[in-house]
C-alpha positions as CSV (number, residue, x, y, z in Angstrom):
1,A,15.7,13.3,16.7
2,R,14.1,15.3,13.8
3,E,16.0,13.3,11.2
4,S,14.9,9.9,12.7
5,A,11.3,11.1,12.8
6,R,11.5,12.1,9.1
7,M,12.9,8.7,8.3
8,T,10.2,6.8,10.1
9,A,7.6,9.0,8.4
10,L,9.0,8.1,5.0
11,Q,9.0,4.4,5.9
12,V,5.4,4.6,7.0
13,Q,4.4,6.3,3.7
14,Q,6.3,3.7,1.7
15,Q,4.5,0.9,3.6
16,L,1.1,2.5,3.0
17,S,1.8,3.0,-0.7
18,V,2.9,-0.6,-1.0
19,Q,-0.3,-1.8,0.8
20,T,-2.6,0.3,-1.4
21,L,-0.8,-0.9,-4.5
22,G,-1.3,-4.5,-3.4
23,I,-5.0,-3.9,-2.8
24,I,-5.4,-2.1,-6.1
25,N,-3.7,-5.1,-7.9
26,Q,-5.9,-7.6,-6.1
27,A,-9.2,-5.8,-6.6
28,P,-9.6,-6.5,-10.3
29,N,-8.9,-10.2,-9.8
30,S,-11.5,-10.5,-7.1
31,L,-14.1,-8.5,-9.2
32,L,-13.4,-10.8,-12.2
33,G,-13.8,-13.8,-9.9
34,L,-17.3,-12.6,-8.9
35,F,-18.4,-12.3,-12.6
36,R,-17.2,-15.8,-13.5
């Protein structure tokens, strides 16, 4: 049970990091769009 909990925790961390990377990559584009 402990191993499965560890695996799910790692998966959640990966998903969060992927989401934050996507937001960081999109932010400069939206900011540039505001200045056009």
